[in-house]
C-alpha positions in Angstrom: 114.0 81.0 88.8 114.6 84.7 89.3 117.3 85.3 86.9 114.5 83.9 84.6 112.1 85.8 85.5 114.6 89.0 85.0 115.9 87.8 81.5 112.3 87.3 80.0 111.4 90.9 81.6 114.2 92.4 79.6 113.5 90.5 76.2 109.7 91.5 76.8 108.5 94.0 74.3 108.0 97.7 75.5 104.0 97.8 75.7 102.5 100.4 73.3 104.9 99.8 70.5 103.1 100.3 67.4 103.4 97.5 65.0 104.5 99.6 62.0 107.1 102.3 62.1 109.9 104.1 60.3 113.2 101.9 60.3 116.7 103.5 59.9 119.9 102.9 59.6 121.8 104.2 62.7 125.8 104.3 62.9 127.4 103.9 66.3 130.3 106.8 66.0 132.5 105.5 68.2 132.7 101.6 67.0 131.6 102.6 63.2 129.0 99.9 63.8 125.6 100.1 62.2 122.0 98.9 62.9 118.7 98.9 62.0 116.2 101.2 64.3 112.8 101.7 64.4 111.1 105.4 65.2 107.5 106.6 64.7 108.3 110.0 63.3 110.4 111.1 60.2 114.2 111.8 61.2 116.6 113.2 58.9 120.3 112.4 58.2 122.5 113.6 60.9 119.8 113.3 63.5 121.6 112.5 66.8 120.0 109.7 68.7 120.2 107.7 71.8 120.1 104.5 70.1 120.6 100.2 71.2 124.0 98.7 70.0 125.4 95.1 70.4 127.5 96.9 73.4 124.4 98.5 75.2 122.8 102.0 74.8 124.9 104.3 72.9 124.4 107.6 71.0 124.2 107.3 67.3 123.7 109.2 64.3 121.0 108.5 61.4 122.3 107.9 58.0 119.5 106.6 56.2 116.0 105.3 55.7 116.4 101.3 56.0 113.1 100.8 54.2 114.3 100.5 50.7 118.0 98.7 51.8 118.6 95.7 49.5 116.1 97.1 47.0 116.9 98.0 43.3 118.4 101.5 42.8 116.3 104.1 41.3 117.8 106.4 38.8 117.9 110.1 39.8 118.6 109.1 43.1 122.2 111.2 43.8 121.9 111.5 47.8 123.7 109.0 50.2 121.4 106.4 51.2 124.1 103.8 52.9 126.1 103.6 55.7 128.7 105.7 53.6 128.4 108.9 55.7 130.6 110.0 58.6 128.7 109.0 62.0 130.3 112.4 63.6 127.2 113.7 66.0 125.9 117.2 65.2 124.8 120.0 67.3 120.9 120.0 67.7 120.2 122.8 65.6 117.3 123.3 63.5 117.3 122.0 59.7 117.5 124.1 57.0 114.6 124.5 54.3 117.2 122.9 51.9 118.1 119.8 54.4 114.1 119.5 55.1 113.2 118.6 51.6 115.4 115.3 51.7 113.2 112.9 53.1 109.4 113.2 53.5 106.4 110.9 54.2 105.0 112.4 51.3 104.2 111.0 47.8 107.6 111.4 45.3 107.9 114.3 43.6 110.5 116.3 41.5 112.5 119.1 42.9 113.5 122.3 41.2 117.0 121.6 41.2 116.3 118.4 38.6 116.4 116.2 42.2 114.1 114.1 44.0 112.2 114.0 47.5 113.0 110.6 49.0 110.0 109.0 50.4 110.3 107.1 53.7 107.9 104.3 54.2 106.4 102.6 56.9 106.9 98.9 57.4 105.4 96.1 59.5 108.3 95.6 62.2 109.2 92.1 63.3 109.5 91.0 67.0 113.0 91.4 67.2 113.2 94.9 65.7 114.8 97.4 67.9 113.5 100.9 68.8 115.5 104.0 69.0 115.4 105.1 72.8 115.3 108.7 72.4 116.4 111.9 70.3 119.5 113.2 71.4 119.0 116.1 73.7 121.6 118.9 74.9 122.2 117.0 77.9 123.1 114.2 76.0 125.3 115.7 73.5 127.6 117.5 76.5 127.7 114.0 78.4 128.8 112.4 75.1 131.2 115.3 74.6 132.6 114.9 78.0 133.2 111.2 77.7 134.8 111.6 75.1 137.3 113.6 76.5 138.3 110.8 79.0 138.7 108.3 76.5 142.6 109.2 76.2 142.9 109.3 79.4 141.7 106.1 80.0 143.6 104.4 77.1 147.0 106.0 78.9 146.0 104.2 82.1 145.0 100.8 80.4 148.5 100.9 78.7 150.3 101.7 81.6 148.3 98.8 83.7 148.9 96.1 80.3 152.7 97.0 80.5 152.9 96.4 84.2 150.9 93.1 83.6 153.2 92.2 80.8 150.0 91.3 78.5 150.9 90.3 74.8 148.1 92.7 73.6 147.7 95.6 71.5 145.0 98.5 72.8 142.9 99.7 70.3 140.6 102.5 71.6 138.4 102.7 74.7 134.6 103.8 74.8 132.6 105.1 77.6 128.9 104.0 77.0 126.5 107.0 77.4 123.5 105.1 78.5 125.0 103.0 81.3 128.1 103.5 83.4 130.6 101.0 81.6 134.1 101.5 79.4 134.7 99.2 76.5 138.5 98.7 75.6 139.1 96.9 72.2 142.5 95.2 71.7 144.1 93.0 69.3 146.7 90.1 70.0 147.9 87.0 68.7 147.1 84.8 71.0 144.6 84.0 73.7 145.4 86.7 76.6 144.2 86.5 80.4 143.3 89.5 81.4 141.3 89.1 84.7 144.1 90.5 86.8 143.9 93.4 84.5 140.3 94.2 84.7 140.3 93.9 88.5 143.2 96.7 88.6 141.2 98.8 86.0 137.7 98.5 87.9 139.9 99.9 91.0 140.7 102.7 89.1 137.4 103.8 87.3 135.0 102.4 89.6 132.7 101.3 86.9 131.9 98.0 84.6 134.9 97.2 82.5 134.6 95.3 79.4 137.6 94.3 77.4 136.9 93.1 73.7 139.4 91.3 71.4 138.7 92.3 67.8 141.0 91.5 64.7 143.3 93.5 62.3 140.4 94.1 60.0 138.0 95.5 62.8 141.2 97.7 64.0 140.8 99.5 61.1 136.9 99.9 61.1 137.3 101.5 64.4 140.4 103.7 64.2 139.7 104.6 60.1 142.3 106.3 57.8 143.4 106.7 54.0 143.5 103.7 51.9 146.0 103.7 49.0 142.9 104.9 46.6 143.2 108.6 48.7 139.7 107.8 50.2 138.8 106.6 53.7 138.5 102.9 54.5 135.5 101.2 53.5 135.2 99.4 56.5 135.1 102.7 58.6 133.0 104.8 55.9 131.3 102.6 53.8 130.1 99.7 55.5 130.8 97.9 58.6 130.3 94.4 57.1 133.5 92.6 56.9 132.6 90.1 53.8 135.3 87.8 52.8 138.2 88.3 49.9 139.7 86.2 48.0 142.9 85.9 46.1 140.7 84.8 43.3 139.2 88.2 43.1 142.2 89.9 42.0 143.0 86.7 39.6 139.5 87.5 38.0 140.0 91.0 37.2 144.0 90.9 36.0 145.2 92.6 38.8 148.8 92.3 40.1 149.3 89.6 42.2 151.9 91.5 44.4 150.7 91.6 48.2 151.7 95.0 48.6 149.5 96.5 45.9 146.4 94.4 46.7 146.4 94.5 50.4 145.1 97.4 53.0 146.5 98.8 55.4 145.4 96.2 58.0 147.4 93.5 56.3 144.4 91.9 54.9 143.3 91.7 50.9 141.7 95.2 49.9 137.7 95.2 50.7 137.3 96.6 47.3 138.4 93.9 45.3 134.9 92.1 45.8 133.0 95.4 44.6 133.9 94.5 40.7 134.2 90.8 41.3 130.6 89.8 40.2 130.9 92.2 37.1 134.2 91.1 35.9 132.6 87.2 36.2 129.4 88.1 34.2 131.2 90.2 31.4 133.9 87.4 30.9 131.4 85.1 29.7 130.8 87.0 26.8 134.6 86.7 25.8 136.6 83.4 24.6 138.6 82.2 27.9 142.6 82.8 28.3 144.7 80.4 27.1 141.9 79.0 24.1 142.9 79.4 20.7 141.8 81.1 17.7 141.9 80.8 14.0 142.6 84.0 12.6 143.3 83.7 8.5 145.5 80.6 8.1 146.8 80.9 11.5 145.8 79.4 14.6 146.5 82.1 17.9 146.5 81.7 21.5 144.3 84.2 23.6 147.1 85.8 26.0 144.5 88.7 27.7 141.0 89.6 27.6 140.3 93.2 28.6 136.8 93.8 29.5 137.3 97.4 30.2 138.8 98.1 26.5 136.8 95.3 25.2 140.1 94.1 23.8 141.6 90.6 23.0 145.2 89.9 23.0 146.1 87.1 20.7 150.0 85.7 20.4 150.8 84.0 17.0 153.8 81.9 15.9 157.4 83.7 16.0 156.2 85.9 18.8 153.7 87.8 16.6 150.6 89.6 18.6 147.6 91.3 17.6 144.8 92.7 19.2 141.2 92.2 18.2 138.0 94.1 19.4 135.0 91.8 21.4 132.8 92.5 18.2 135.1 90.3 15.8 134.7 87.2 17.8 131.6 85.2 18.3 130.6 81.7 19.7 129.6 79.1 17.2 127.1 77.4 18.7 127.1 74.5 15.9 131.0 73.9 16.2 130.7 74.5 20.0 133.7 77.1 20.0 134.7 81.0 19.5 135.5 82.0 15.9 136.4 85.2 14.1 133.4 87.1 12.0 133.7 86.6 8.4 133.5 90.6 8.2 136.9 91.2 10.3 138.9 87.7 9.0 138.5 89.4 5.3 139.6 92.6 6.9 142.6 91.1 8.4 143.4 88.8 5.0 143.3 92.0 3.1 145.8 94.1 5.1 
């Protein structure tokens, strides 16, 4: 009964919270996970805050306003409005006048350099909306830095204990929570690991609450970060923490090489960016005849071997190995005959050559 009363108290909303507020996308610099939190005043990108995470109260960085997430893109908005800014805490220094014009709660207006002032709008909050606990103070920043310096030593101790217990697990990283005395160890493993004795040993060393979390290889890349094959930071580390499923069909649809070495990331899984343009390719290919179908060009029936929507070219192969490249404008779909055909203009030009 006491536990139920305590649980109800923890889940009860904080009194005197307004029903509407500004909402922000807050990034946790330790795990690179993002969450949407509310605050009653305008905050700027890069503002360090103490906010709730899935692991507890911790340091966070405001990367954008969340009131326009999921809405249509507006032309002229060249500012980063998502989780693609690095979540590194910054010192508590006043913003310059150039930074202060990025966001405002005033109506939109054009700036002198041709840009736009971004408007933040208050939104009605739902009952489960989380609130930023407080703006990070110099004391919080010093405490966060101090705890970060202890994480390397914690990793070393934990690795020694893992080797001592002969556990089949790979330690990824360690993190001290800012809001409560707790340290989280992230690890990967191919099988389920019984780490109860390991936790007991770690508690005797650190004298605080210990939490071990098993993550996947894609989550490991998201937490640690690194450079991808394109030369930029991993998408899962710097763009988004939402790891959407990626299939080999996406690579086939984009006419990419099916060599696993070329379409896989350092985590060993298919590249996250394969899903970025997949919908575009599917939509555009509806305007082209499918590969493998046949077109009558002049007096010859030729097979479509490749459709390149970027160059807007269609490659045809005929008898005796003859190859022909035609533009997309040279074909059309005949509704009456229910088939793709060559335009009369291109057919006459082809026969005249």
